[in-house]
C-alpha positions in Angstrom: 144.3 -4.7 147.4 144.4 -2.5 144.3 145.5 -4.1 141.0 148.8 -3.2 140.2 149.7 -2.2 136.7 153.3 -3.4 136.2 154.2 -3.3 132.2 153.4 -0.8 129.7 155.0 1.1 126.8 153.6 4.0 124.3 150.0 4.0 123.0 149.8 4.0 119.8 147.9 6.5 117.6 147.7 4.3 114.2 145.4 1.4 114.6 144.9 -1.4 112.2 142.0 -0.9 109.7 139.4 -3.8 110.5 138.0 -6.1 107.0 134.7 -6.2 109.0 132.9 -4.9 112.1 135.1 -6.2 115.2 133.3 -7.4 118.2 133.3 -5.6 121.4 136.8 -6.5 122.8 138.8 -6.2 119.8 137.2 -3.1 119.0 137.9 -1.5 122.7 141.4 -3.0 122.4 142.2 -1.6 118.9 140.4 1.5 120.0 142.3 2.2 123.0 145.9 0.5 121.8 146.5 -1.8 124.6 145.9 -5.1 125.7 144.9 -5.7 129.3 145.6 -9.3 131.0 145.7 -10.3 134.6 146.5 -13.6 137.0 148.2 -14.5 140.2 152.3 -13.5 140.1 154.4 -16.7 140.5 157.9 -17.1 139.8 158.6 -17.1 136.0 155.3 -16.9 135.0 154.9 -13.4 136.4 157.8 -11.8 138.8 158.1 -8.3 139.4 161.7 -7.0 140.1 162.5 -4.1 142.6 161.6 -0.8 140.7 158.6 -2.6 138.8 160.6 -4.4 136.2 158.4 -7.2 135.6 158.6 -10.5 132.9 157.5 -13.9 133.1 156.0 -16.2 130.4 152.2 -14.8 131.3 153.4 -11.4 129.9 154.8 -12.8 126.9 151.9 -14.7 126.2 149.8 -11.1 126.6 152.6 -9.5 124.5 151.9 -12.2 121.7 148.2 -11.2 121.9 149.1 -7.9 121.4 151.0 -8.3 118.7 148.4 -10.7 116.8 145.8 -7.6 116.5 147.8 -4.5 117.3 150.5 -2.2 115.8 154.2 -2.6 117.3 154.1 0.2 119.0 151.2 -0.1 121.0 151.1 -1.3 124.7 150.1 -4.0 127.1 149.1 -4.0 130.7 149.3 -6.8 133.1 147.3 -6.8 136.7 148.0 -8.8 139.7 144.9 -10.3 141.2 146.0 -10.8 145.2 142.7 -10.7 146.9 138.8 -12.0 145.8 138.4 -8.2 145.3 140.9 -8.0 142.7 139.1 -10.4 140.8 136.1 -8.0 140.4 138.0 -7.2 137.2 137.2 -10.7 135.5 133.6 -10.9 136.9 133.2 -7.1 135.1 134.9 -7.9 132.1 137.6 -5.3 132.8 140.3 -7.4 131.3 141.1 -8.9 128.3 142.9 -12.1 129.0 142.9 -13.9 132.3 145.2 -16.6 133.3 143.4 -19.1 135.7 143.5 -21.9 137.0 140.5 -24.5 138.0 140.8 -23.9 141.6 140.9 -20.1 141.1 137.9 -20.1 139.0 135.8 -22.3 141.5 137.2 -20.2 144.3 136.2 -16.9 143.2 132.8 -18.1 141.7 134.1 -17.4 137.8 132.7 -20.4 136.0 129.7 -18.5 134.1 131.9 -15.5 133.5 134.6 -16.9 131.5 135.6 -18.9 128.6 138.3 -21.3 129.7 140.6 -21.1 126.7 144.2 -23.1 125.7 146.3 -24.2 128.5 149.9 -22.1 128.4 151.1 -23.8 131.1 151.3 -27.3 133.3 151.9 -25.7 137.1 153.0 -28.8 139.2 153.5 -29.6 142.8 156.1 -31.2 144.4 158.6 -31.6 147.3 162.2 -29.9 147.3 165.1 -31.3 149.8 168.5 -30.2 150.5 171.5 -31.3 148.5 172.9 -33.2 150.9 169.7 -35.1 152.0 169.9 -38.8 151.8 166.2 -38.6 150.1 166.1 -39.9 146.9 162.6 -40.1 146.5 159.2 -39.0 147.8 158.7 -42.2 150.1 162.7 -41.7 151.8 160.7 -38.7 153.7 158.1 -41.2 155.4 158.0 -40.5 158.8 160.1 -37.1 158.5 158.6 -33.1 159.1 157.9 -31.7 155.9 156.7 -28.0 155.4 154.1 -26.6 153.2 151.6 -23.7 153.2 148.7 -24.5 155.0 145.3 -25.2 152.9 147.6 -24.6 149.9 147.1 -27.0 146.9 150.1 -28.4 147.8 149.1 -29.5 151.0 146.2 -30.9 150.0 148.4 -32.9 147.1 151.0 -34.0 149.9 148.0 -35.2 152.0 146.6 -36.6 148.7 150.1 -38.7 147.9 151.4 -39.8 151.3 147.9 -41.5 151.4 147.7 -42.9 148.6 151.1 -44.6 149.0 149.9 -45.4 152.6 152.3 -43.6 154.0 152.9 -40.8 156.8 154.9 -37.6 157.5 155.5 -34.9 160.3 153.2 -31.9 159.2 154.7 -28.9 159.6 152.0 -26.4 158.4 152.6 -22.7 157.9 150.4 -19.6 156.8 153.0 -17.2 156.1 155.6 -17.9 153.3 158.4 -16.1 155.0 158.0 -18.4 158.0 157.7 -21.2 155.8 160.6 -20.6 154.1 162.8 -19.7 156.7 162.1 -23.3 158.9 163.0 -24.9 155.6 166.1 -23.0 155.1 167.2 -24.0 158.6 166.5 -27.4 158.0 163.8 -28.1 161.2 161.1 -29.5 158.0 163.5 -32.2 155.8 161.5 -31.3 153.0 159.2 -28.2 151.2 156.2 -29.3 149.4 154.9 -26.2 147.2 154.6 -25.2 143.3 157.9 -26.4 141.2 157.6 -22.5 140.3 158.1 -21.5 144.0 160.3 -24.4 144.6 162.7 -22.9 142.1 162.7 -19.5 143.2 163.2 -20.8 147.2 166.1 -22.7 145.4 167.7 -19.7 143.7 167.4 -17.6 147.1 168.8 -20.0 149.2 168.0 -18.1 152.5 169.8 -16.8 155.2 172.3 -20.2 155.2 172.4 -20.2 151.1 171.1 -23.3 151.5 171.2 -25.9 148.4 168.5 -27.8 147.3 167.2 -30.2 144.7 163.5 -30.9 143.9 162.7 -34.9 144.2 161.4 -36.6 140.6 158.3 -37.5 141.7 155.3 -34.9 141.4 152.2 -34.5 143.6 150.3 -33.6 141.2 149.5 -31.0 138.0 147.1 -28.5 136.9 147.0 -26.3 134.0 146.6 -22.5 133.8 144.7 -21.2 130.9 144.4 -18.5 129.0 140.3 -17.4 129.7 138.3 -14.7 128.6 135.0 -13.0 128.6 132.2 -15.0 127.7 130.3 -11.7 125.3 132.5 -11.8 122.5 133.7 -15.3 120.8 135.8 -13.0 118.3 138.4 -12.4 121.1 138.2 -15.8 122.6 138.9 -17.5 119.3 141.7 -15.1 118.6 142.9 -15.5 122.2 143.2 -19.3 121.2 145.1 -19.5 117.8 147.6 -16.8 119.1 148.7 -19.5 121.8 148.5 -22.3 119.3 150.5 -20.4 116.8 153.1 -19.8 119.5 153.1 -23.5 120.1 152.9 -25.1 116.6 155.8 -22.2 115.9 158.3 -24.6 118.1 157.4 -27.8 116.2 160.3 -28.7 113.3 158.8 -30.1 110.0 160.4 -33.4 109.6 159.9 -36.2 106.8 155.9 -36.9 106.4 155.4 -33.9 109.0 155.2 -30.3 108.6 156.1 -27.7 110.9 156.2 -24.3 112.2 153.8 -21.7 111.3 153.3 -23.3 107.8 151.6 -26.1 109.3 149.0 -24.0 110.5 148.1 -22.1 107.4 145.9 -19.3 108.5 148.0 -16.4 107.8 145.1 -14.0 106.9 141.5 -14.5 108.9 138.8 -11.3 107.6 136.3 -13.1 109.7 138.3 -12.3 113.3 139.9 -9.3 111.9 143.4 -10.4 111.7 145.1 -9.1 109.0 147.8 -11.0 106.8 150.9 -11.5 108.2 150.0 -11.5 112.1 151.2 -15.0 112.9 154.6 -13.9 111.3 154.3 -10.6 113.9 153.8 -13.0 116.7 157.0 -14.8 116.4 159.2 -12.0 115.7 158.0 -10.3 118.5 157.9 -12.9 121.4 159.5 -16.1 119.4 157.8 -19.7 119.8 156.4 -21.2 123.0 160.2 -22.6 123.6 161.7 -19.4 123.5 159.4 -18.4 126.0 159.6 -20.8 128.4 163.5 -20.9 127.8 164.2 -17.2 128.6 161.7 -17.5 131.7 161.7 -20.8 133.3 164.2 -22.8 131.1 167.9 -22.6 130.8 168.6 -18.8 130.0 166.5 -18.2 133.3 167.4 -18.3 136.6 165.0 -21.0 137.6 166.5 -23.7 135.2 163.3 -25.7 135.5 163.1 -28.4 132.6 160.1 -28.5 130.0 158.9 -31.4 132.0 154.6 -31.6 131.2 155.1 -28.2 129.0 156.9 -29.7 126.2 155.5 -30.7 123.3 153.7 -34.5 123.1 156.4 -36.0 121.3 158.9 -34.9 123.9 156.7 -36.2 126.7 154.8 -33.1 127.6 151.3 -32.3 127.5 151.0 -29.4 124.2 149.7 -30.5 121.0 148.8 -27.5 119.1 146.3 -28.2 116.3 147.7 -28.2 112.2 147.0 -29.0 109.1 147.2 -32.9 108.5 
């Protein structure tokens, strides 16, 4: 399937003046006035509504990278990777930022093609049950039918969890998502295993029966999705990484004996990376902090209402910890 452009604004005619010779990617981005990002679509990370309107955490991070290096009137483009052929854009460095998991890197043989940058989202796999189900924990589904997409990460994680706990379940495997979700919605299977973002979407839709559901508390597994970039331009990889660190650090409040916010990451001007004064402020003014991005795309301000969980800062029980001036 061809790559699909899902978001763009007007091309800018005014480019930032570089303080030194920019690297290959930054030079291309500034000459064309656009940052090109890509990744697989997942609810809340990249969601395309009828009419082509797109939103999601990946898109906001792509926009943040653009804000660091381009004037406000520039644009960004997002491409959906939906087949092995579509990953040629990664292999050929046609795009600037790739949102990828380790499985995608391995399955598409991209290990030598990209620099695996900072994690932007920790995806988890879980099991969902109907609101009326007596199951409170995953072990309560032992011996019962559970639906899953055959060969998926969630399938592997489900098998591993039950094996580790010396339990078994009735396997109901499907190749097509529509058939999988319909079977769950009519409760032929008593649980549905999938990625948390997909479960949140299914829970929101409710199916033909408008089934109310809840996600069980145990995680089957978790894996990071990273903001990767090509291997040929270290300057650009550094810009991508420092942009994400800025988003994360900006949400941390200042407390006694510990500085917070972007002031605790004092790299406001970095001529060696061709970043002009005020680039961090532009990022926050454009998309907000990581917390702002999460809340509107996946959290309490979104239809999905997923808690931060592993995507919280370390002091709040999550896995994120941005570097700061200690």
